[in-house]
PyMOL Python script that loads the backbone (N, CA, C, O; Angstrom):
from pymol import cmd

cmd.read_pdbstr("""\
ATOM      1  N   MET A   1     -38.612 -98.715-151.856  1.00  0.00           N
ATOM      2  CA  MET A   1     -38.670 -99.841-151.047  1.00  0.00           C
ATOM      3  C   MET A   1     -39.401 -99.670-149.705  1.00  0.00           C
ATOM      4  O   MET A   1     -40.170-100.516-149.249  1.00  0.00           O
ATOM      5  N   ALA A   2     -39.111 -98.563-149.143  1.00  0.00           N
ATOM      6  CA  ALA A   2     -39.689 -98.238-147.808  1.00  0.00           C
ATOM      7  C   ALA A   2     -41.197 -98.055-147.962  1.00  0.00           C
ATOM      8  O   ALA A   2     -41.928 -98.421-147.041  1.00  0.00           O
ATOM      9  N   ALA A   3     -41.686 -97.534-149.022  1.00  0.00           N
ATOM     10  CA  ALA A   3     -43.123 -97.370-149.295  1.00  0.00           C
ATOM     11  C   ALA A   3     -43.782 -98.703-149.356  1.00  0.00           C
ATOM     12  O   ALA A   3     -44.859 -98.861-148.781  1.00  0.00           O
ATOM     13  N   ASN A   4     -43.202 -99.695-150.024  1.00  0.00           N
ATOM     14  CA  ASN A   4     -43.678-100.967-150.155  1.00  0.00           C
ATOM     15  C   ASN A   4     -43.846-101.702-148.739  1.00  0.00           C
ATOM     16  O   ASN A   4     -44.786-102.436-148.434  1.00  0.00           O
ATOM     17  N   SER A   5     -42.765-101.367-147.944  1.00  0.00           N
ATOM     18  CA  SER A   5     -42.739-102.050-146.556  1.00  0.00           C
ATOM     19  C   SER A   5     -43.821-101.387-145.799  1.00  0.00           C
ATOM     20  O   SER A   5     -44.470-102.131-145.063  1.00  0.00           O
ATOM     21  N   GLU A   6     -44.161-100.074-145.833  1.00  0.00           N
ATOM     22  CA  GLU A   6     -45.251 -99.420-145.208  1.00  0.00           C
ATOM     23  C   GLU A   6     -46.537 -99.946-145.525  1.00  0.00           C
ATOM     24  O   GLU A   6     -47.375-100.133-144.643  1.00  0.00           O
ATOM     25  N   LYS A   7     -46.778-100.235-146.905  1.00  0.00           N
ATOM     26  CA  LYS A   7     -48.074-100.849-147.366  1.00  0.00           C
ATOM     27  C   LYS A   7     -48.223-102.216-146.758  1.00  0.00           C
ATOM     28  O   LYS A   7     -49.318-102.509-146.278  1.00  0.00           O
ATOM     29  N   THR A   8     -47.264-103.058-146.730  1.00  0.00           N
ATOM     30  CA  THR A   8     -47.312-104.325-146.222  1.00  0.00           C
ATOM     31  C   THR A   8     -47.701-104.236-144.685  1.00  0.00           C
ATOM     32  O   THR A   8     -48.593-104.948-144.224  1.00  0.00           O
ATOM     33  N   SER A   9     -47.028-103.376-143.957  1.00  0.00           N
ATOM     34  CA  SER A   9     -47.341-103.220-142.542  1.00  0.00           C
ATOM     35  C   SER A   9     -48.765-102.713-142.339  1.00  0.00           C
ATOM     36  O   SER A   9     -49.441-103.184-141.424  1.00  0.00           O
ATOM     37  N   ALA A  10     -49.232-101.805-143.123  1.00  0.00           N
ATOM     38  CA  ALA A  10     -50.606-101.318-143.002  1.00  0.00           C
ATOM     39  C   ALA A  10     -51.612-102.388-143.269  1.00  0.00           C
ATOM     40  O   ALA A  10     -52.625-102.467-142.575  1.00  0.00           O
ATOM     41  N   LYS A  11     -51.362-103.246-144.285  1.00  0.00           N
ATOM     42  CA  LYS A  11     -52.202-104.390-144.609  1.00  0.00           C
ATOM     43  C   LYS A  11     -52.243-105.360-143.449  1.00  0.00           C
ATOM     44  O   LYS A  11     -53.311-105.830-143.055  1.00  0.00           O
ATOM     45  N   GLU A  12     -51.037-105.667-142.885  1.00  0.00           N
ATOM     46  CA  GLU A  12     -50.946-106.666-141.849  1.00  0.00           C
ATOM     47  C   GLU A  12     -51.706-106.079-140.538  1.00  0.00           C
ATOM     48  O   GLU A  12     -52.322-106.820-139.772  1.00  0.00           O
ATOM     49  N   SER A  13     -51.612-104.817-140.374  1.00  0.00           N
ATOM     50  CA  SER A  13     -52.249-104.118-139.209  1.00  0.00           C
ATOM     51  C   SER A  13     -53.881-104.195-139.420  1.00  0.00           C
ATOM     52  O   SER A  13     -54.632-104.485-138.488  1.00  0.00           O
ATOM     53  N   ALA A  14     -54.288-103.935-140.595  1.00  0.00           N
ATOM     54  CA  ALA A  14     -55.667-103.933-140.949  1.00  0.00           C
ATOM     55  C   ALA A  14     -56.189-105.393-140.789  1.00  0.00           C
ATOM     56  O   ALA A  14     -57.272-105.609-140.245  1.00  0.00           O
ATOM     57  N   GLY A  15     -55.439-106.337-141.248  1.00  0.00           N
ATOM     58  CA  GLY A  15     -55.776-107.776-141.085  1.00  0.00           C
ATOM     59  C   GLY A  15     -55.954-108.166-139.648  1.00  0.00           C
ATOM     60  O   GLY A  15     -56.913-108.829-139.254  1.00  0.00           O
ATOM     61  N   TYR A  16     -54.982-107.721-138.881  1.00  0.00           N
ATOM     62  CA  TYR A  16     -55.027-107.914-137.393  1.00  0.00           C
ATOM     63  C   TYR A  16     -56.288-107.311-136.760  1.00  0.00           C
ATOM     64  O   TYR A  16     -57.005-107.914-135.962  1.00  0.00           O
ATOM     65  N   SER A  17     -56.475-106.116-137.179  1.00  0.00           N
ATOM     66  CA  SER A  17     -57.661-105.395-136.586  1.00  0.00           C
ATOM     67  C   SER A  17     -59.019-106.021-137.013  1.00  0.00           C
ATOM     68  O   SER A  17     -59.993-106.037-136.261  1.00  0.00           O
ATOM     69  N   SER A  18     -59.020-106.504-138.191  1.00  0.00           N
ATOM     70  CA  SER A  18     -60.250-107.231-138.687  1.00  0.00           C
ATOM     71  C   SER A  18     -60.451-108.562-137.896  1.00  0.00           C
ATOM     72  O   SER A  18     -61.528-108.863-137.383  1.00  0.00           O
ATOM     73  N   LYS A  19     -59.342-109.326-137.839  1.00  0.00           N
ATOM     74  CA  LYS A  19     -59.451-110.571-137.132  1.00  0.00           C
ATOM     75  C   LYS A  19     -59.756-110.449-135.626  1.00  0.00           C
ATOM     76  O   LYS A  19     -60.395-111.304-135.013  1.00  0.00           O
ATOM     77  N   ARG A  20     -59.274-109.367-135.091  1.00  0.00           N
ATOM     78  CA  ARG A  20     -59.522-108.960-133.676  1.00  0.00           C
ATOM     79  C   ARG A  20     -61.028-108.614-133.496  1.00  0.00           C
ATOM     80  O   ARG A  20     -61.698-109.016-132.544  1.00  0.00           O
ATOM     81  N   ALA A  21     -61.476-107.859-134.464  1.00  0.00           N
ATOM     82  CA  ALA A  21     -62.895-107.423-134.305  1.00  0.00           C
ATOM     83  C   ALA A  21     -63.773-108.606-134.552  1.00  0.00           C
ATOM     84  O   ALA A  21     -64.768-108.749-133.842  1.00  0.00           O
ATOM     85  N   LYS A  22     -63.500-109.459-135.484  1.00  0.00           N
ATOM     86  CA  LYS A  22     -64.250-110.668-135.701  1.00  0.00           C
ATOM     87  C   LYS A  22     -64.263-111.604-134.469  1.00  0.00           C
ATOM     88  O   LYS A  22     -65.315-112.134-134.112  1.00  0.00           O
ATOM     89  N   PHE A  23     -63.132-111.800-133.840  1.00  0.00           N
ATOM     90  CA  PHE A  23     -62.997-112.525-132.650  1.00  0.00           C
ATOM     91  C   PHE A  23     -63.898-111.935-131.502  1.00  0.00           C
ATOM     92  O   PHE A  23     -64.651-112.667-130.859  1.00  0.00           O
ATOM     93  N   ARG A  24     -63.802-110.686-131.286  1.00  0.00           N
ATOM     94  CA  ARG A  24     -64.691-110.006-130.243  1.00  0.00           C
ATOM     95  C   ARG A  24     -66.165-110.167-130.494  1.00  0.00           C
ATOM     96  O   ARG A  24     -66.959-110.424-129.589  1.00  0.00           O
ATOM     97  N   GLU A  25     -66.509-110.003-131.785  1.00  0.00           N
ATOM     98  CA  GLU A  25     -67.892-110.075-132.180  1.00  0.00           C
ATOM     99  C   GLU A  25     -68.423-111.573-131.891  1.00  0.00           C
ATOM    100  O   GLU A  25     -69.471-111.774-131.277  1.00  0.00           O
ATOM    101  N   LEU A  26     -67.666-112.521-132.352  1.00  0.00           N
ATOM    102  CA  LEU A  26     -68.118-113.904-132.114  1.00  0.00           C
ATOM    103  C   LEU A  26     -67.987-114.324-130.681  1.00  0.00           C
ATOM    104  O   LEU A  26     -68.872-115.000-130.157  1.00  0.00           O
ATOM    105  N   ALA A  27     -66.962-113.964-130.059  1.00  0.00           N
ATOM    106  CA  ALA A  27     -66.816-114.281-128.589  1.00  0.00           C
ATOM    107  C   ALA A  27     -67.977-113.829-127.758  1.00  0.00           C
ATOM    108  O   ALA A  27     -68.563-114.558-126.957  1.00  0.00           O
ATOM    109  N   GLU A  28     -68.293-112.476-128.022  1.00  0.00           N
ATOM    110  CA  GLU A  28     -69.400-111.982-127.232  1.00  0.00           C
ATOM    111  C   GLU A  28     -70.752-112.735-127.561  1.00  0.00           C
ATOM    112  O   GLU A  28     -71.505-113.096-126.656  1.00  0.00           O
ATOM    113  N   SER A  29     -71.004-112.942-128.812  1.00  0.00           N
ATOM    114  CA  SER A  29     -72.273-113.594-129.225  1.00  0.00           C
ATOM    115  C   SER A  29     -72.334-115.065-128.669  1.00  0.00           C
ATOM    116  O   SER A  29     -73.357-115.501-128.140  1.00  0.00           O
ATOM    117  N   ARG A  30     -71.238-115.773-128.809  1.00  0.00           N
ATOM    118  CA  ARG A  30     -71.270-117.238-128.446  1.00  0.00           C
ATOM    119  C   ARG A  30     -71.290-117.354-126.972  1.00  0.00           C
ATOM    120  O   ARG A  30     -71.968-118.244-126.458  1.00  0.00           O
ATOM    121  N   THR A  31     -70.563-116.480-126.202  1.00  0.00           N
ATOM    122  CA  THR A  31     -70.544-116.574-124.779  1.00  0.00           C
ATOM    123  C   THR A  31     -71.921-116.168-124.322  1.00  0.00           C
ATOM    124  O   THR A  31     -72.425-116.822-123.408  1.00  0.00           O
ATOM    125  N   ASN A  32     -72.579-115.176-124.844  1.00  0.00           N
ATOM    126  CA  ASN A  32     -73.929-114.846-124.341  1.00  0.00           C
ATOM    127  C   ASN A  32     -74.872-116.013-124.658  1.00  0.00           C
ATOM    128  O   ASN A  32     -75.734-116.297-123.826  1.00  0.00           O
ATOM    129  N   LYS A  33     -74.775-116.723-125.818  1.00  0.00           N
ATOM    130  CA  LYS A  33     -75.668-117.859-126.042  1.00  0.00           C
ATOM    131  C   LYS A  33     -75.361-118.964-125.023  1.00  0.00           C
ATOM    132  O   LYS A  33     -76.296-119.549-124.477  1.00  0.00           O
ATOM    133  N   ALA A  34     -74.109-119.265-124.753  1.00  0.00           N
ATOM    134  CA  ALA A  34     -73.675-120.234-123.764  1.00  0.00           C
ATOM    135  C   ALA A  34     -74.284-119.933-122.425  1.00  0.00           C
ATOM    136  O   ALA A  34     -74.885-120.809-121.803  1.00  0.00           O
ATOM    137  N   LEU A  35     -74.132-118.652-121.949  1.00  0.00           N
ATOM    138  CA  LEU A  35     -74.738-118.288-120.687  1.00  0.00           C
ATOM    139  C   LEU A  35     -76.220-118.419-120.625  1.00  0.00           C
ATOM    140  O   LEU A  35     -76.762-118.818-119.595  1.00  0.00           O
ATOM    141  N   ASP A  36     -76.940-118.075-121.764  1.00  0.00           N
ATOM    142  CA  ASP A  36     -78.355-118.321-121.747  1.00  0.00           C
ATOM    143  C   ASP A  36     -78.733-119.794-121.728  1.00  0.00           C
ATOM    144  O   ASP A  36     -79.733-120.162-121.112  1.00  0.00           O
ATOM    145  N   ALA A  37     -77.980-120.614-122.366  1.00  0.00           N
ATOM    146  CA  ALA A  37     -78.181-122.084-122.375  1.00  0.00           C
ATOM    147  C   ALA A  37     -77.971-122.626-120.961  1.00  0.00           C
ATOM    148  O   ALA A  37     -78.790-123.432-120.519  1.00  0.00           O
ATOM    149  N   ILE A  38     -76.931-122.237-120.226  1.00  0.00           N
ATOM    150  CA  ILE A  38     -76.647-122.617-118.924  1.00  0.00           C
ATOM    151  C   ILE A  38     -77.841-122.215-117.950  1.00  0.00           C
ATOM    152  O   ILE A  38     -78.266-123.010-117.111  1.00  0.00           O
ATOM    153  N   GLY A  39     -78.343-120.968-118.107  1.00  0.00           N
ATOM    154  CA  GLY A  39     -79.447-120.496-117.416  1.00  0.00           C
ATOM    155  C   GLY A  39     -80.662-121.423-117.559  1.00  0.00           C
ATOM    156  O   GLY A  39     -81.379-121.737-116.608  1.00  0.00           O
ATOM    157  N   ARG A  40     -80.834-121.830-118.809  1.00  0.00           N
ATOM    158  CA  ARG A  40     -81.991-122.738-119.072  1.00  0.00           C
ATOM    159  C   ARG A  40     -81.766-124.118-118.307  1.00  0.00           C
ATOM    160  O   ARG A  40     -82.711-124.649-117.724  1.00  0.00           O
ATOM    161  N   ILE A  41     -80.628-124.628-118.320  1.00  0.00           N
ATOM    162  CA  ILE A  41     -80.307-125.827-117.589  1.00  0.00           C
ATOM    163  C   ILE A  41     -80.607-125.598-116.197  1.00  0.00           C
ATOM    164  O   ILE A  41     -81.151-126.484-115.538  1.00  0.00           O
ATOM    165  N   GLY A  42     -80.265-124.365-115.641  1.00  0.00           N
ATOM    166  CA  GLY A  42     -80.502-124.093-114.310  1.00  0.00           C
ATOM    167  C   GLY A  42     -82.061-124.066-113.921  1.00  0.00           C
ATOM    168  O   GLY A  42     -82.458-124.306-112.781  1.00  0.00           O
ATOM    169  N   ASN A  43     -82.853-123.762-114.943  1.00  0.00           N
ATOM    170  CA  ASN A  43     -84.334-123.778-114.690  1.00  0.00           C
ATOM    171  C   ASN A  43     -84.858-125.167-114.516  1.00  0.00           C
ATOM    172  O   ASN A  43     -85.995-125.343-114.077  1.00  0.00           O
ATOM    173  N   LEU A  44     -84.062-126.178-114.847  1.00  0.00           N
ATOM    174  CA  LEU A  44     -84.494-127.569-114.503  1.00  0.00           C
ATOM    175  C   LEU A  44     -84.427-127.924-113.099  1.00  0.00           C
ATOM    176  O   LEU A  44     -84.785-129.031-112.695  1.00  0.00           O
ATOM    177  N   SER A  45     -83.957-126.970-112.316  1.00  0.00           N
ATOM    178  CA  SER A  45     -83.923-127.276-110.760  1.00  0.00           C
ATOM    179  C   SER A  45     -85.264-127.065-110.098  1.00  0.00           C
ATOM    180  O   SER A  45     -85.393-127.342-108.905  1.00  0.00           O
ATOM    181  N   ASN A  46     -86.280-126.584-110.817  1.00  0.00           N
ATOM    182  CA  ASN A  46     -87.619-126.413-110.275  1.00  0.00           C
ATOM    183  C   ASN A  46     -88.302-127.771-109.936  1.00  0.00           C
ATOM    184  O   ASN A  46     -88.866-128.459-110.788  1.00  0.00           O
ATOM    185  N   LYS A  47     -88.206-128.085-108.665  1.00  0.00           N
ATOM    186  CA  LYS A  47     -88.821-129.363-108.287  1.00  0.00           C
ATOM    187  C   LYS A  47     -90.379-129.552-108.333  1.00  0.00           C
ATOM    188  O   LYS A  47     -90.939-130.635-108.164  1.00  0.00           O
ATOM    189  N   GLN A  48     -91.002-128.363-108.583  1.00  0.00           N
ATOM    190  CA  GLN A  48     -92.413-128.351-108.719  1.00  0.00           C
ATOM    191  C   GLN A  48     -92.773-128.853-110.200  1.00  0.00           C
ATOM    192  O   GLN A  48     -93.874-129.343-110.454  1.00  0.00           O
ATOM    193  N   VAL A  49     -91.865-128.711-111.061  1.00  0.00           N
ATOM    194  CA  VAL A  49     -92.085-129.019-112.523  1.00  0.00           C
ATOM    195  C   VAL A  49     -91.318-130.253-112.886  1.00  0.00           C
ATOM    196  O   VAL A  49     -91.790-131.048-113.699  1.00  0.00           O
ATOM    197  N   TYR A  50     -90.154-130.445-112.318  1.00  0.00           N
ATOM    198  CA  TYR A  50     -89.295-131.633-112.734  1.00  0.00           C
ATOM    199  C   TYR A  50     -88.945-132.577-111.580  1.00  0.00           C
ATOM    200  O   TYR A  50     -88.938-132.191-110.411  1.00  0.00           O
ATOM    201  N   GLU A  51     -88.668-133.772-111.936  1.00  0.00           N
ATOM    202  CA  GLU A  51     -88.215-134.780-110.932  1.00  0.00           C
ATOM    203  C   GLU A  51     -86.837-135.244-111.416  1.00  0.00           C
ATOM    204  O   GLU A  51     -86.679-135.578-112.590  1.00  0.00           O
ATOM    205  N   PHE A  52     -85.857-135.267-110.543  1.00  0.00           N
ATOM    206  CA  PHE A  52     -84.536-135.691-110.864  1.00  0.00           C
ATOM    207  C   PHE A  52     -83.777-136.329-109.783  1.00  0.00           C
ATOM    208  O   PHE A  52     -84.144-136.168-108.619  1.00  0.00           O
ATOM    209  N   GLU A  53     -82.762-137.030-110.067  1.00  0.00           N
ATOM    210  CA  GLU A  53     -81.871-137.618-109.028  1.00  0.00           C
ATOM    211  C   GLU A  53     -80.626-136.857-108.871  1.00  0.00           C
ATOM    212  O   GLU A  53     -80.183-136.211-109.821  1.00  0.00           O
ATOM    213  N   GLU A  54     -80.009-136.891-107.690  1.00  0.00           N
ATOM    214  CA  GLU A  54     -78.816-136.188-107.513  1.00  0.00           C
ATOM    215  C   GLU A  54     -77.692-136.525-108.354  1.00  0.00           C
ATOM    216  O   GLU A  54     -76.868-135.685-108.715  1.00  0.00           O
ATOM    217  N   SER A  55     -77.643-137.925-108.716  1.00  0.00           N
ATOM    218  CA  SER A  55     -76.647-138.369-109.646  1.00  0.00           C
ATOM    219  C   SER A  55     -76.696-137.738-111.047  1.00  0.00           C
ATOM    220  O   SER A  55     -75.693-137.561-111.740  1.00  0.00           O
ATOM    221  N   GLU A  56     -77.996-137.404-111.416  1.00  0.00           N
ATOM    222  CA  GLU A  56     -78.182-136.779-112.739  1.00  0.00           C
ATOM    223  C   GLU A  56     -77.573-135.380-112.688  1.00  0.00           C
ATOM    224  O   GLU A  56     -76.932-134.906-113.626  1.00  0.00           O
ATOM    225  N   ILE A  57     -77.804-134.767-111.574  1.00  0.00           N
ATOM    226  CA  ILE A  57     -77.411-133.284-111.407  1.00  0.00           C
ATOM    227  C   ILE A  57     -75.835-133.356-111.449  1.00  0.00           C
ATOM    228  O   ILE A  57     -75.200-132.532-112.107  1.00  0.00           O
ATOM    229  N   LYS A  58     -75.243-134.318-110.762  1.00  0.00           N
ATOM    230  CA  LYS A  58     -73.797-134.370-110.733  1.00  0.00           C
ATOM    231  C   LYS A  58     -73.246-134.593-112.121  1.00  0.00           C
ATOM    232  O   LYS A  58     -72.222-134.010-112.478  1.00  0.00           O
ATOM    233  N   LYS A  59     -73.898-135.419-112.909  1.00  0.00           N
ATOM    234  CA  LYS A  59     -73.478-135.587-114.270  1.00  0.00           C
ATOM    235  C   LYS A  59     -73.472-134.235-115.137  1.00  0.00           C
ATOM    236  O   LYS A  59     -72.550-133.846-115.853  1.00  0.00           O
ATOM    237  N   ILE A  60     -74.638-133.641-114.926  1.00  0.00           N
ATOM    238  CA  ILE A  60     -74.774-132.401-115.801  1.00  0.00           C
ATOM    239  C   ILE A  60     -73.683-131.382-115.314  1.00  0.00           C
ATOM    240  O   ILE A  60     -73.034-130.762-116.158  1.00  0.00           O
ATOM    241  N   VAL A  61     -73.478-131.204-114.045  1.00  0.00           N
ATOM    242  CA  VAL A  61     -72.468-130.188-113.652  1.00  0.00           C
ATOM    243  C   VAL A  61     -71.044-130.720-114.042  1.00  0.00           C
ATOM    244  O   VAL A  61     -70.166-129.930-114.387  1.00  0.00           O
ATOM    245  N   LYS A  62     -70.846-131.984-113.986  1.00  0.00           N
ATOM    246  CA  LYS A  62     -69.464-132.450-114.384  1.00  0.00           C
ATOM    247  C   LYS A  62     -69.247-132.165-115.920  1.00  0.00           C
ATOM    248  O   LYS A  62     -68.187-131.708-116.349  1.00  0.00           O
ATOM    249  N   ALA A  63     -70.310-132.463-116.700  1.00  0.00           N
ATOM    250  CA  ALA A  63     -70.225-132.189-118.192  1.00  0.00           C
ATOM    251  C   ALA A  63     -69.886-130.755-118.470  1.00  0.00           C
ATOM    252  O   ALA A  63     -69.061-130.437-119.326  1.00  0.00           O
ATOM    253  N   LEU A  64     -70.588-129.835-117.675  1.00  0.00           N
ATOM    254  CA  LEU A  64     -70.395-128.387-117.889  1.00  0.00           C
ATOM    255  C   LEU A  64     -68.971-128.034-117.473  1.00  0.00           C
ATOM    256  O   LEU A  64     -68.312-127.295-118.205  1.00  0.00           O
ATOM    257  N   ARG A  65     -68.453-128.520-116.333  1.00  0.00           N
ATOM    258  CA  ARG A  65     -67.113-128.251-115.923  1.00  0.00           C
ATOM    259  C   ARG A  65     -66.043-128.790-116.934  1.00  0.00           C
ATOM    260  O   ARG A  65     -65.034-128.159-117.250  1.00  0.00           O
ATOM    261  N   ASP A  66     -66.363-129.964-117.378  1.00  0.00           N
ATOM    262  CA  ASP A  66     -65.435-130.577-118.368  1.00  0.00           C
ATOM    263  C   ASP A  66     -65.304-129.763-119.651  1.00  0.00           C
ATOM    264  O   ASP A  66     -64.228-129.591-120.224  1.00  0.00           O
ATOM    265  N   ALA A  67     -66.497-129.264-120.070  1.00  0.00           N
ATOM    266  CA  ALA A  67     -66.536-128.426-121.206  1.00  0.00           C
ATOM    267  C   ALA A  67     -65.752-127.131-121.077  1.00  0.00           C
ATOM    268  O   ALA A  67     -64.998-126.732-121.965  1.00  0.00           O
ATOM    269  N   VAL A  68     -65.969-126.468-119.890  1.00  0.00           N
ATOM    270  CA  VAL A  68     -65.187-125.247-119.665  1.00  0.00           C
ATOM    271  C   VAL A  68     -63.628-125.526-119.574  1.00  0.00           C
ATOM    272  O   VAL A  68     -62.793-124.737-120.015  1.00  0.00           O
ATOM    273  N   GLN A  69     -63.332-126.682-118.981  1.00  0.00           N
ATOM    274  CA  GLN A  69     -61.889-126.933-118.837  1.00  0.00           C
ATOM    275  C   GLN A  69     -61.321-127.263-120.300  1.00  0.00           C
ATOM    276  O   GLN A  69     -60.160-126.971-120.585  1.00  0.00           O
ATOM    277  N   ALA A  70     -62.152-127.860-121.182  1.00  0.00           N
ATOM    278  CA  ALA A  70     -61.644-128.097-122.549  1.00  0.00           C
ATOM    279  C   ALA A  70     -61.554-126.792-123.381  1.00  0.00           C
ATOM    280  O   ALA A  70     -60.703-126.679-124.264  1.00  0.00           O
ATOM    281  N   VAL A  71     -62.397-125.858-123.107  1.00  0.00           N
ATOM    282  CA  VAL A  71     -62.201-124.543-123.744  1.00  0.00           C
ATOM    283  C   VAL A  71     -60.902-123.891-123.345  1.00  0.00           C
ATOM    284  O   VAL A  71     -60.112-123.398-124.150  1.00  0.00           O
ATOM    285  N   GLU A  72     -60.739-123.928-121.995  1.00  0.00           N
ATOM    286  CA  GLU A  72     -59.465-123.351-121.389  1.00  0.00           C
ATOM    287  C   GLU A  72     -58.194-124.030-122.024  1.00  0.00           C
ATOM    288  O   GLU A  72     -57.204-123.372-122.345  1.00  0.00           O
ATOM    289  N   SER A  73     -58.292-125.374-122.180  1.00  0.00           N
ATOM    290  CA  SER A  73     -57.126-126.055-122.705  1.00  0.00           C
ATOM    291  C   SER A  73     -56.876-125.648-124.221  1.00  0.00           C
ATOM    292  O   SER A  73     -55.741-125.506-124.675  1.00  0.00           O
ATOM    293  N   ARG A  74     -57.952-125.485-124.908  1.00  0.00           N
ATOM    294  CA  ARG A  74     -57.793-125.135-126.332  1.00  0.00           C
ATOM    295  C   ARG A  74     -57.153-123.758-126.542  1.00  0.00           C
ATOM    296  O   ARG A  74     -56.398-123.540-127.489  1.00  0.00           O
ATOM    297  N   PHE A  75     -57.480-122.834-125.626  1.00  0.00           N
ATOM    298  CA  PHE A  75     -56.747-121.448-125.694  1.00  0.00           C
ATOM    299  C   PHE A  75     -55.428-121.590-125.118  1.00  0.00           C
ATOM    300  O   PHE A  75     -54.621-120.730-125.470  1.00  0.00           O
ATOM    301  N   ASP A  76     -55.019-122.487-124.306  1.00  0.00           N
ATOM    302  CA  ASP A  76     -53.646-122.626-123.862  1.00  0.00           C
ATOM    303  C   ASP A  76     -52.762-123.327-124.905  1.00  0.00           C
ATOM    304  O   ASP A  76     -51.555-123.092-124.961  1.00  0.00           O
ATOM    305  N   SER A  77     -53.372-124.185-125.725  1.00  0.00           N
ATOM    306  CA  SER A  77     -52.508-124.924-126.667  1.00  0.00           C
ATOM    307  C   SER A  77     -53.260-125.034-128.041  1.00  0.00           C
ATOM    308  O   SER A  77     -54.389-124.553-128.145  1.00  0.00           O
ATOM    309  N   SER A  78     -52.702-125.604-129.004  1.00  0.00           N
ATOM    310  CA  SER A  78     -53.413-125.773-130.279  1.00  0.00           C
ATOM    311  C   SER A  78     -53.928-127.054-130.432  1.00  0.00           C
ATOM    312  O   SER A  78     -53.754-127.639-131.502  1.00  0.00           O
ATOM    313  N   GLN A  79     -54.614-127.643-129.404  1.00  0.00           N
ATOM    314  CA  GLN A  79     -55.326-128.909-129.544  1.00  0.00           C
ATOM    315  C   GLN A  79     -56.423-128.888-130.577  1.00  0.00           C
ATOM    316  O   GLN A  79     -56.947-127.838-130.951  1.00  0.00           O
ATOM    317  N   GLY A  80     -56.751-130.076-131.024  1.00  0.00           N
ATOM    318  CA  GLY A  80     -57.923-130.197-131.944  1.00  0.00           C
ATOM    319  C   GLY A  80     -59.188-130.100-131.216  1.00  0.00           C
ATOM    320  O   GLY A  80     -59.178-130.132-129.985  1.00  0.00           O
ATOM    321  N   ARG A  81     -60.304-129.982-131.894  1.00  0.00           N
ATOM    322  CA  ARG A  81     -61.577-129.884-131.400  1.00  0.00           C
ATOM    323  C   ARG A  81     -62.080-131.157-130.899  1.00  0.00           C
ATOM    324  O   ARG A  81     -61.883-132.188-131.542  1.00  0.00           O
ATOM    325  N   SER A  82     -62.772-131.157-129.699  1.00  0.00           N
ATOM    326  CA  SER A  82     -63.421-132.273-129.209  1.00  0.00           C
ATOM    327  C   SER A  82     -64.875-132.151-129.320  1.00  0.00           C
ATOM    328  O   SER A  82     -65.437-131.144-128.889  1.00  0.00           O
ATOM    329  N   SER A  83     -65.516-133.098-129.862  1.00  0.00           N
ATOM    330  CA  SER A  83     -66.923-132.958-130.051  1.00  0.00           C
ATOM    331  C   SER A  83     -67.768-134.125-129.474  1.00  0.00           C
ATOM    332  O   SER A  83     -68.706-134.629-130.091  1.00  0.00           O
ATOM    333  N   SER A  84     -67.346-134.524-128.202  1.00  0.00           N
ATOM    334  CA  SER A  84     -68.196-135.414-127.593  1.00  0.00           C
ATOM    335  C   SER A  84     -69.452-134.790-126.951  1.00  0.00           C
ATOM    336  O   SER A  84     -69.414-133.757-126.281  1.00  0.00           O
ATOM    337  N   GLY A  85     -70.587-135.511-127.213  1.00  0.00           N
ATOM    338  CA  GLY A  85     -71.784-134.862-126.780  1.00  0.00           C
ATOM    339  C   GLY A  85     -72.104-135.336-125.304  1.00  0.00           C
ATOM    340  O   GLY A  85     -71.297-136.059-124.719  1.00  0.00           O
ATOM    341  N   PHE A  86     -73.225-134.950-124.732  1.00  0.00           N
ATOM    342  CA  PHE A  86     -73.669-135.191-123.437  1.00  0.00           C
ATOM    343  C   PHE A  86     -74.801-136.133-123.425  1.00  0.00           C
ATOM    344  O   PHE A  86     -75.717-135.960-124.229  1.00  0.00           O
ATOM    345  N   LYS A  87     -74.827-137.143-122.565  1.00  0.00           N
ATOM    346  CA  LYS A  87     -75.929-138.133-122.335  1.00  0.00           C
ATOM    347  C   LYS A  87     -76.083-138.392-120.857  1.00  0.00           C
ATOM    348  O   LYS A  87     -75.068-138.563-120.181  1.00  0.00           O
ATOM    349  N   LEU A  88     -77.236-138.431-120.328  1.00  0.00           N
ATOM    350  CA  LEU A  88     -77.455-138.763-118.905  1.00  0.00           C
ATOM    351  C   LEU A  88     -77.338-140.240-118.767  1.00  0.00           C
ATOM    352  O   LEU A  88     -77.481-140.770-117.665  1.00  0.00           O
TER     353      LEU A  88
END
""", "prot")
cmd.dss("prot")
cmd.show_as("cartoon", "prot")
cmd.util.cbc("prot")
cmd.orient("prot")
């Protein structure tokens, strides 16, 4: 019986390790993609190339802050996915 218990424990440990590795891999990849996308949004601040109003900038920044807050909330609880898009 003890041998069977050890096998189950080893499988659970391997499953945890695999899930952890997958989380880390995806977290790094997705976070880097998000940071790159935010950087590209920042490129829109070039007034020699683009024309924009302050109200549009406030909407963009608010949408980004709201998205980060939603991510934090999802990690704090088991809320469902929110998929509202962004429009100026």
